[in-house]
C-alpha positions in Angstrom: 0.0 0.3 0.0 1.4 3.3 -0.9 2.0 5.8 1.9 -0.2 8.3 2.5 1.0 11.6 4.4 -1.0 14.2 6.0 0.6 17.2 7.2 -0.9 19.0 10.4 0.3 22.5 10.3 0.7 24.6 13.6 -2.0 27.4 13.5 -0.7 31.0 14.3 -3.9 30.9 16.3 -6.0 28.2 17.7 -9.6 28.6 18.6 -11.0 27.6 21.9 -13.3 25.0 20.4 -12.4 22.0 21.0 15.1 0.2 35.8 17.6 -2.9 36.5 20.3 -4.5 37.7 27.1 -1.2 37.0 29.7 -3.0 37.5 31.4 -3.1 41.0 32.4 -5.1 43.8 29.8 -7.2 45.6 30.0 -6.3 49.5 28.0 -6.4 52.6 25.7 -3.4 53.0 26.7 -2.9 56.3 30.6 -3.3 56.2 33.4 -3.3 53.6 35.1 -6.1 52.3 35.4 -7.9 49.0 33.2 -10.8 48.1 34.3 -14.2 46.9 33.6 -15.0 42.9 31.3 -17.7 44.1 28.4 -17.2 46.6 25.2 -18.8 47.7 22.0 -17.3 49.3 18.8 -18.5 50.4 16.9 -15.7 48.5 18.4 -14.0 45.8 16.6 -11.0 44.5 17.3 -9.7 41.0 16.7 -6.0 40.8 16.6 -3.1 43.3 13.4 -1.3 42.1 10.2 -1.0 44.1 9.5 -4.8 43.7 13.2 -6.0 44.6 13.6 -3.8 47.7 10.2 -4.5 49.0 10.5 -8.0 48.9 14.1 -7.8 50.1 12.7 -6.2 53.3 10.1 -8.9 53.6 12.6 -11.9 53.1 15.0 -10.1 55.8 12.2 -10.3 58.4 11.3 -13.9 57.4 14.9 -15.5 57.0 17.3 -13.0 58.2 19.4 -10.4 56.5 22.6 -12.8 56.0 20.5 -15.0 53.9 19.4 -12.5 51.5 21.1 -10.6 48.7 20.0 -8.1 45.9 21.7 -7.7 42.6 21.3 -4.0 41.6 23.8 -1.6 39.6 22.1 1.8 40.2 23.7 3.9 42.9 20.3 5.9 43.1 16.8 4.6 43.5 14.0 6.7 42.1 10.3 7.1 42.9 9.2 7.1 39.4 5.5 8.0 39.8 6.3 11.7 40.9 7.9 12.2 37.8 4.5 13.2 36.1 4.8 16.2 38.5 8.5 16.9 38.1 7.8 17.1 34.0 5.2 19.8 35.0 7.4 21.7 37.3 5.5 20.9 40.4 8.2 18.7 42.1 11.8 18.7 41.8 13.8 15.6 40.2 16.0 15.4 43.2 13.0 14.8 45.5 12.2 11.6 43.4 15.6 10.0 44.3 17.6 8.6 47.3 20.7 6.5 47.5 20.3 2.9 46.9 22.6 2.2 49.9 19.7 4.0 52.1 17.0 1.7 50.7 18.5 -1.7 50.7 17.6 -3.2 54.2 20.5 -3.1 56.7 22.5 -6.3 56.5 21.3 -7.5 53.4 24.1 -8.2 50.9 24.2 -5.7 47.9 25.8 -6.9 44.8 26.8 -3.9 42.8 26.4 -5.4 39.2 24.4 -6.3 36.4 22.7 -9.6 35.9 24.2 -11.2 32.8 22.6 -14.8 32.9 20.1 -16.4 34.7 20.2 -20.4 34.8 17.3 -21.8 36.8 18.2 -25.3 35.9 21.3 -25.1 37.9 20.0 -22.4 40.4 22.7 -19.9 39.6 23.1 -16.5 38.3 25.9 -14.8 36.7 26.6 -11.2 36.9 28.7 -9.1 34.4 31.7 -8.9 36.5 32.1 -12.7 36.3 30.6 -13.6 39.8 28.4 -16.6 40.0 25.6 -16.8 42.6 23.8 -19.8 43.5 20.3 -19.7 45.5 17.5 -21.8 46.9 14.9 -19.4 46.0 15.2 -16.6 43.4 12.9 -13.6 43.1 13.0 -11.7 39.7 12.3 -8.0 39.7 14.2 -6.7 37.0 11.5 -4.3 35.7 11.1 -3.5 31.8 13.2 -2.0 28.9 12.8 1.5 27.6 13.4 1.7 23.9 13.6 5.1 22.7 16.1 3.8 20.0 13.0 2.4 18.1 11.8 5.8 17.4 13.5 6.6 14.2 15.6 10.0 14.5 15.3 10.2 18.2 18.7 8.5 19.2 20.5 11.1 17.0 19.0 14.1 18.8 21.7 15.3 21.2 19.8 18.5 22.4 16.3 17.6 23.5 15.7 21.0 25.0 16.6 22.8 21.7 14.1 20.6 20.0 11.4 20.9 22.7 11.2 17.3 23.2 10.7 15.6 26.7 9.8 12.4 28.1 8.5 11.7 31.7 9.9 8.2 31.6 13.5 8.6 32.6 15.6 10.6 35.0 17.7 11.9 32.1 14.7 13.4 30.2 11.9 14.1 32.6 13.4 17.6 33.2 13.4 18.2 29.4 9.6 18.1 29.6 9.5 21.0 31.9 11.9 22.9 29.9 9.7 22.4 26.6 6.6 23.3 28.5 8.2 26.6 29.8 9.4 27.4 26.2 6.2 26.7 24.4 5.0 29.6 22.5 2.3 28.6 20.1 1.5 25.5 18.1 1.0 21.8 18.6 1.9 20.2 21.8 1.9 16.7 20.9 1.8 13.5 23.3 2.3 10.1 22.3 1.5 6.4 23.5 3.5 3.7 22.0 2.2 0.3 20.4 3.5 -1.8 23.1 3.0 -2.8 26.7 4.0 0.3 28.9 4.5 1.0 32.7 2.2 3.5 34.2 -0.2 3.5 31.1 -1.9 6.9 32.5 1.2 8.9 32.4 1.3 9.9 28.8 -2.1 11.7 29.4 -1.6 13.0 32.7 1.5 15.3 31.5 -1.1 16.5 28.9 -3.7 17.6 31.4 -1.0 19.2 33.3 0.4 21.2 30.0 -3.2 22.3 29.5 -3.4 23.9 32.9 -0.1 25.4 32.6 -0.8 27.1 29.4 -4.1 28.3 30.8 -2.3 29.6 33.8 0.3 31.5 31.6 -2.1 32.8 29.1 -1.0 30.7 26.1 -3.8 28.2 25.6 -5.5 30.3 23.0 -2.5 29.7 20.7 -2.1 26.0 21.7 -3.4 22.9 19.9 -3.1 20.1 22.4 -3.0 16.7 20.8 -3.0 13.0 22.2 -2.0 10.6 19.6 -2.5 7.1 21.3 -2.0 3.6 19.7 -4.7 2.4 21.7 -8.4 2.2 20.5 -9.7 3.7 23.6 -8.5 6.8 25.8 -8.3 4.7 28.9 -8.8 1.0 29.4 -11.5 0.9 32.2 -14.7 2.2 31.0 -15.8 4.0 34.0 -12.7 6.2 34.0 -12.5 6.6 30.4 -16.0 8.1 30.1 -14.8 10.8 32.8 -11.6 11.5 30.7 -13.6 11.8 27.6 -15.6 14.6 29.2 -12.5 16.3 30.3 -10.8 16.2 26.8 -14.1 17.5 25.4 -14.5 20.4 27.7 -10.9 21.4 27.5 -10.5 21.3 23.8 -8.1 18.5 23.5 -7.7 16.5 20.3 -7.7 12.7 20.8 -6.3 10.6 17.9 -6.9 6.9 18.6 -4.5 4.3 16.8 -1.6 6.7 15.9 1.8 5.4 16.9 4.9 7.3 16.8 7.5 6.1 14.5 9.8 8.9 13.6 11.0 12.3 15.1 12.5 14.8 12.4 13.9 17.3 15.0 15.3 19.7 12.5 11.8 20.2 11.2 10.2 19.8 14.5 7.9 17.1 13.0 6.7 13.9 14.5 5.5 11.1 12.3 2.8 8.8 13.3 1.6 5.5 11.6 -2.1 4.8 11.4 -2.7 1.3 12.9 -6.1 1.1 11.2 -4.6 1.7 7.8 -1.2 -0.1 7.4 1.2 2.0 5.4 -0.4 5.3 6.1 1.5 8.0 8.0 0.5 11.4 9.4 3.0 14.1 10.0 2.4 16.5 12.9 4.5 19.7 13.2 5.1 20.4 17.2 6.0 23.3 19.3 6.2 20.7 22.1 6.6 16.9 22.0 6.3 14.4 24.8 7.6 11.0 24.1 6.4 7.9 25.7 8.7 5.2 24.4 8.2 1.7 23.2 8.8 -0.7 25.9 9.6 -4.4 26.0 10.6 -7.3 28.5 14.2 -7.3 30.2 16.6 -8.6 28.0 18.1 -10.9 30.6 14.7 -12.6 31.3 13.8 -12.7 27.6 17.0 -14.5 26.9 16.4 -17.1 29.6 14.2 -20.2 30.0 12.1 -18.3 32.5 10.4 -16.2 29.8 7.1 -16.9 28.1 6.8 -16.4 24.3 6.8 -12.8 24.6 9.9 -12.6 26.7 8.0 -11.6 30.0 8.6 -13.7 33.1 6.2 -16.5 33.1 4.4 -16.4 36.5 1.2 -18.0 37.9 -1.1 -14.8 37.7 -2.6 -15.7 41.2 0.5 -16.7 43.3 3.2 -15.0 41.3 4.9 -18.2 41.5 6.9 -19.3 38.1 4.9 -21.9 36.2 7.8 -24.1 35.5 10.3 -23.5 38.1 8.7 -23.6 41.6 11.6 -22.0 43.4 11.5 -19.0 41.2 9.0 -16.1 42.0 8.4 -12.7 40.0 7.0 -9.5 40.8 6.4 -6.0 38.9 6.9 -4.8 35.4 9.2 -7.9 34.4 6.3 -10.2 34.8 3.4 -11.4 32.4 0.9 -10.6 34.9 -2.3 -9.3 32.7 -2.6 -6.1 34.8 -1.4 -2.5 34.4 2.3 -2.0 35.3 2.3 0.3 38.3 3.9 0.9 41.7 0.5 0.2 43.2 0.3 -3.2 41.5 3.8 -4.1 43.0 2.5 -3.0 46.4 -0.4 -5.3 46.3 1.8 -8.0 44.6 4.5 -7.8 47.3 1.9 -8.9 50.2 0.6 -11.9 47.9 4.3 -13.0 47.0 5.2 -12.7 50.8 2.4 -15.3 51.6 3.2 -17.5 48.7 6.8 -17.7 49.7 6.0 -18.5 53.3 3.6 -21.2 52.0 6.5 -22.6 49.8 9.0 -22.6 52.7 6.8 -24.9 54.6 6.0 -27.1 51.6 2.3 -26.1 51.7 0.3 -24.8 48.8 -0.1 -21.1 48.5 -3.5 -20.1 49.8 -3.8 -16.3 48.8 -4.6 -15.1 45.3 -3.6 -11.9 43.6 -6.7 -10.3 42.0 -4.9 -7.9 39.5 -5.3 -5.0 41.7 -3.6 -2.0 40.4 -4.0 1.9 40.6 -3.6 5.0 38.3 -3.9 8.5 39.9 -5.0 10.3 36.9 -3.5 13.7 37.3 -6.1 16.2 35.5 -4.6 19.5 36.6 -2.2 20.9 39.4 -4.8 20.4 42.2 -7.1 17.5 41.0 -6.8 13.8 40.4 -9.3 10.9 39.4 -8.1 7.8 41.2 -8.5 4.7 39.1 -8.3 1.2 40.7 -9.2 -1.9 39.0 -8.6 -5.7 38.8 -7.8 -8.3 36.2 -11.3 -8.3 35.1 -11.2 -4.5 34.2 -13.7 -3.7 37.0 -13.2 -0.9 39.3 -11.8 -2.1 42.7 -12.2 1.4 44.6 -10.6 1.9 48.1 -13.0 4.9 49.2 -16.8 4.8 49.6 -17.1 7.6 46.9 -17.3 7.9 43.3 -13.6 8.0 42.3 -14.2 8.8 38.7 -14.7 12.4 39.8 -11.9 14.9 39.8 -10.9 15.6 43.6 -8.4 17.7 45.2 -8.1 15.3 48.0 -6.8 12.6 45.6 -4.3 15.1 44.3 -2.9 15.6 47.8 -2.7 11.9 48.2 -0.8 11.7 44.9 1.5 14.5 45.5 2.2 14.1 49.2 0.8 10.9 50.9 1.8 8.2 48.3 5.5 9.3 48.3 5.6 8.6 52.0 3.8 5.5 51.8 6.4 4.4 49.1 9.7 5.2 51.1 8.4 4.4 54.6 5.8 1.6 53.7 6.3 -0.4 50.5 10.2 -0.2 50.6 10.4 -1.4 54.2 7.9 -4.2 53.4 5.1 -2.9 55.4 2.7 -1.7 52.8 1.0 -4.3 50.9 -1.7 -2.4 49.0 -5.0 -0.8 50.4 -6.9 -4.1 50.3 -7.5 -4.6 54.2 -8.5 -0.8 54.4 -10.9 -1.2 51.4 -13.0 -3.7 53.4 -13.2 -1.4 56.3 -14.0 1.5 54.1 -16.8 -0.6 52.4 -18.0 -2.2 55.7 -16.6 -5.5 54.7 -18.7 -5.7 51.7 -16.0 -5.3 48.8 
């Protein structure tokens, strides 16, 4: 089929009508000293993101710090959900990060290296500095992989600020979103959503709503055309919240283009090229004054290259117990898994509680008795003071914590997103004490939900 190209010019005036496991020496977290090239732990955790740290804390309490090790290369640990607000200038990027040494449970061994290979048939893991670590039980929490390089033209762009491009999905690019927003004059503000699984699927449109709010506040909205180009056939996957969001985009004159996937950025011309997924071979070119890129994402390459992966490259676990489907001493949590639910920090919290129970039962040679229902949450930031708190399960049905209609914009939910949830993360989830709002939901709904 011949390529059809449609140019969207920037109007002079717009009517108001519409993570992962550096190379280093393995050492005790609480003391110095070199490690041997071959070590053994009762529980080995791969990855020091939210899931890995939470499970390390839980396993330390269950088995003792000396029996637990974490493989993680990054020297900094970031609370990524706050990057939505960093990109909009409401929080600083510094507030999102803390030294990894401060979040790894005291006494737990921190292996500062990348995971190179996983060999579940021999219960061993090899790191890129040549260390071989054997384990009795393995928890895989390696997250997913960002693929900015899959967007033609993007890897060659050295100065994103100059070309008014940003992305809230990495610590290196999140502040560039804020720069692009501040430097906006007039024209198209374009926001993309890729044709792959993503983490925090609401984030690409959260920054769009915040951009709308910022441009209104600074008197630039009348000369802006805000466009959300998503590869999905829907605005949001859960109908209750999608209905509310459609009303917002209608009332705020935001243009939504479904089934549009970003495939190329022509920085010198400030053009973004999207393929029309419903008409293969057809592309549309959008000029932009600001471009927010949500990169394609995929499975962690180490997981994908191991026998632990499913056909798609994701960690193959039981969706109820989080135990591996073929290796009973292997477990998974978070973005690296093939769990059919949204990949969020809220999902990790709920999963950590279930996985803790699953491992307790396995240690006793008993059958796991608690089932993960797919709970996940997405605080949909719709302005600098409002949030729609979406919560749902495997079935795609709302699973709301509070006895109110959470599809409505509320300032209380914004306060929870901006101020309460970060505290829950640092002092609850990462310390192994927060396992999601399940117990509180029952109380709020008088035991009926």
